[in-house]
N, C-alpha and C positions, 0 to 999 in steps of 0.2 A: 548113934550118928550125930555128928556135930552140926549145930545150927549156924548158918552163915551170919556174919555181923549185919549185913544189909537187911536180911529178913528180920533179925531181932530188932533193928532200929525201926523198921517199917511197922512192926507190931506195937512198938511203944509210942509211935506217933499219934497224937490226938486225932479224933475223927474230923474235926473242922479243918485241920491242916491237910489231911488227906483229900478232903473235898476241894480245898483251894488248889492243891497240886493238880488234881484232875481238871479243874477249870483252866489252869494255865496251859494244859496240853491241848485244849480246844482251839482250832484255828481261828484267826481273827475274823475271817469271813462269816463263820458261824456265830461268833460273839456279836458282830455288828447286826447281822440279820435278826438274831433273837432279841437283841436290845431294841431294834426298830419296831419289830412286831409287838413287843411288850408295851412300848410307849404308845404306839398308834392304834393297836388293836386289842390286846389282851386286857390292859388296864381300864380302858373305857367300858368294855363289856363287863368286866368284873364290877366296876363302879355302878353300872346300871343294875346289875343283879343285886348288889348290896343295898342300893336305894329302894328297889322294889321289895326287898325282904323286910324293910322296916314296917310294912303293913302286916297286920295279923293275917293268918291264912284265910279266915272267913271273909275279911274285908278285901283281901287280894282276889279271891274268887268272885266276890260280888262285883268288883270293878271290871275284871277281865271278862265276865259273862253277862254283863248288863245288856239289856235289849239294844241300846244304842251302840255299844261296842260290837256286839254280834253283827249288827247291820253294817257297820263300817268294815268289819272283816270280810263280809260277803262282797261288798262293793270293791274293796281293795284287791283281794286275792282272786276272785272269780274274773273280774275285769282284766287284771294283769295277766292271768293265765290265758284268757281269750286273746288278748293282744299279742302275747308271746307266740301262741300257736299260729295265729294268723300270719305273723311275721315269719314264722318258720316256713310257711308255704311260699309266700310272696318274696321274702328275703332270699330264699334259695333260688327262686325264678330270676330275680334281679341279678344275683351273683352269676347265674348261668349265662344270662344275656351279656353281662359285662366281660366274661371270660371267653365265651365261645364265638362272639360275633364282633365285627368291626363295623362301625356306622358313624355318621357325622356327629360331632359334639360328644363323642364318647367320653373324652377326658373330663369335660365339664360335668356330665351327668355322674361320672364316677366320683368326682370331687364333691358333688352336691349331696351324695349319700352321707358324707361325714358332717353335713351341716348341723344336725341335732347335737353333735358333740361340742361344737363351737358356739352355738347359739344359746344365749342365756335362757333358762327355762321360763322365766317370766315373760320374755319377749315372745317365745314360742307360744305360750298360752294366750297372750294378747292377740297374736296374729291368727291363731286357730279360732279363737272366739269371734274375731271379726269376720273371717272368711266363712265360718259356718253359722253365723247369726242369720236371722230371718231376712236381713237386708244384704247379707254378704254374697260373694260371688257364687259359692256353692249352696249356702243355706237358702238363698232366694229360689234356687231350682228345686230344692227339697220341700220348701214350705207348702207349695200347692198340693203336694202329695200327702200332706199331713205329717211330715217327718221333721222333727225338731232335734237339732244336734247340740248347739251351744246351750249351756246351763242345764244340761241333763246328764244322765249316766252315759249316754251315747257319746257325749262330748268328752267325758273322762276317758272312755275307750279310745277315742281318736287321739287324744293327747298321749296316752300310753303307747299307742301304735307308733306315733311319730317319734317319740324319744327312744324307743327300743329297737327300731328297724336297723340302724347301723350295726348293732351287735351281731345280728344274724348274718348280714351281708359280709361283713369283714371277717367273720369266723369261717364261713363256707368258701369264700372266694379263694384264699390261698390253697385250700385242698383241691378245689376244682382245677386250679392252674397246674398242679403237680400230677394230676391224673393222666395216664397215658391214653392217647387216642387209639393205639393199636388194639387195645382190649375191645373197644367198641366196634372197630372194623372187623375184628375176628368174630364177634357175635353176629354182625350183619352178614358176613360171609357164610355163616352157618344157618342162615335163614331167619334169624330173629328180627322182629319188627323194631321200630324205634321205641315204642312203648315197652316192649319186652326187654330191650337192651337197658333202658333206663331203670326199670323196676328190678331186674335181676342182676345187672352188672354194675351200674353206676350207683344206685341208691344204697345198697348194703354197706360199702365202705364209707359212704358219705353220711349215713344215718347218725353215727355217734357225734360227728361234727355239727350236724343240724341240731341235735339235742343240746350240745354245748352252747350254741348260739341262742337257743330257746331259753336255756337256764340263765344266761347272762341278761337277755332281754327281760325275762320275768323279774329278776332281781332288781334291775333298773326301774321297771314299772312300779314295783311294790313301794320303793322308796321315793317315787316322784312326788314333788310338792308344788314347785313353782308354776308349772303349766296347768296342772289339774285344778289348783285352787282358783284360777282365773276363769277357766272355761266351764267350770261347774257352778251350780247355784249354792253348793255347800249346805243343802237342805238335809236334816237328819232323816234317816230311813229311806232316802231316795238316792242321792249321789254324794253323800258325805263320805270321804275316805279316811282311813285311820291316821295318816300323817296330819291331816287337818284337825282331827279330834285331839291328837296329842298337843298341837299348838293351842287349841282352844283351852285345854286344861292348864297349860302353862300360863296363858293369859289370866286364868282364874287363880293362879298361884297354887295349883294342885300338882306339885312336882312329883309326889309319890304316885298319884293316879296316872299322870302322864308316863311315868317310868314303867308302870304296870302294863299299860297298853303297848309301849315300845318293846317290852320284854316278850309279850305275846307275839308281836309281829316278828321279832327276831327268831323265836322258837319255831313258829310255823314256817318261816322262810328257810331255816336250816333243815327242817324235816323234809320239805319239798325239794330242796337242792340235793339233799342226800339221796332221796328217791330217784331223782334224775340221774345222779352219778352212778347209782346202782344199775339203773336201766342202761346207761352207757357201757358199763363193765359187762353186763349180760350181752349186750349187742356185739361187743368186740369178741367175746368168747364164742358167740354163735357164728360170727363171720369166720373166726379162726377154724371152726370145724368144717 
């Protein structure tokens, strides 16, 4: 059987030319997207891993698992997770109120939810530290009870709650707006109480969206620096967070040590976000059944 000339020519074409021909067939939208992600995301992450890899494995492990580093991981991740879960509850409640009810100044309150997006984090930290100080509007009420917020780990939690709240509200709000009221009315007509309707009818399709908001809020809280560095005392083993530890190492010209801590933060964050995404996928399959 005779071989076609085009097949023969393709077989004789060098491998790099074949690769270039395949690249030319990729749409421009894909090229621009991949190029942008490469410059803004992939290359910085790769550079961080390469910088951290300059440390010997034993030294890398020593930096990543030092008592001070472990204490900062605890403060950063546990507090961020607490703030995200708390916002998961109250952020959903705020979204519910904004969607289901009409009341005076609703538009102003709705716009205020986005304030942490626009407010510089240093200004937010200064404001929170002032309000929750022993002489502040809220701190003066808590001081007689023996509760101290500013310059403690509690203050770090308050700052993380403040900056991550909009992520939950703005994620849940559009889904609530699209939900049909007829389903709730049908549940009521069948004798279900308001709590049963919420728990068995409204929450299941809303749960993956709430998880998404929690994941976004958690990611934002883990990387927060500007507000937490002001409202906390930055005392090691008490309220020192990992981003501040990274900055302190940079001030000491310990660039590889700072990169090691940053890589640990990135790895733990990716693992936790992957776990949340798997939980979302499981929830969708469960709801589909």
